[in-house]
N, C-alpha and C positions, 0 to 999 in steps of 0.2 A: 794141170792139177789146180792151179790157183783159179783159173777160169771156172772150173767146175764148182769150186767152193763158193766163189762169188755168186754164181748162178743159183746154187742151192740156198744160200743165205737170203738173197733178194727175192727168190720165189717164195720162200717161207714167210718173209715179211709181207709180200703181196697178199698171200693167203690170209695171214693174220689180220691185216688192215681191212681186207674185203669182208672178213667175218665180223669185225667190229662195226664196219659200215652197215651191214645187214642187221645186226643186233640193235644198234642205236636208231636205225631208221624206223624200227617197229615200235618204239616206245611212244606212249600217248602224251605228247607234249601239250602244254597249255598255250594260251594266247600269246604269252611272252616268249615262247620257244624254250621253255624249261620243263624238266620232269624231275620230281623229287621222289627218290626211292626210300620209303620209310624203313625198310628192312636194314639197309646199309647206311642210312642217313647221308645220302649223297645226292647232289643235284646235278643232273645232266643237261647240257645245253644242246639245242638242235643244230647249231652251227658246226658242232664236232662231226656230224655226219658228212658234211662236205669235205672237211679236213681229212678225215680218215679215207674217204674216197680218192682224194687227190694223192695221198700217200700210197695207197694201194696201186694206183695207176703208175706213179713214178717208180715204185719198186718193181712192178712188172716190166716196165720199159727197160730198166737197168738190167734185169735178168735176161731179157731178150737180146739186148745189145751185147751182153757178156757171152751169150751163146754164138751170136753171129760174128762178133769181132775176131779178127785174125783166124778165121776158119780157113783151113787149107783149100786152095783152089782146085777144083776138079777139072780134069782134061777131057 
């Protein structure tokens, strides 16, 4: 039961971070690697795309390990 919960949580995190990676990668950054959103008055940094991608990959790896770990052996 715990393995299923861990898998679900980390799979959800992987999907969330992958979506953030895709959204942030499409922003029109300037030469300095920044994008200012005037509607929300927020400045986004282009380096966050890499960080979100790494977090998505790490969460996906943990979800896969949780599925495979201690799986009953088949005969």
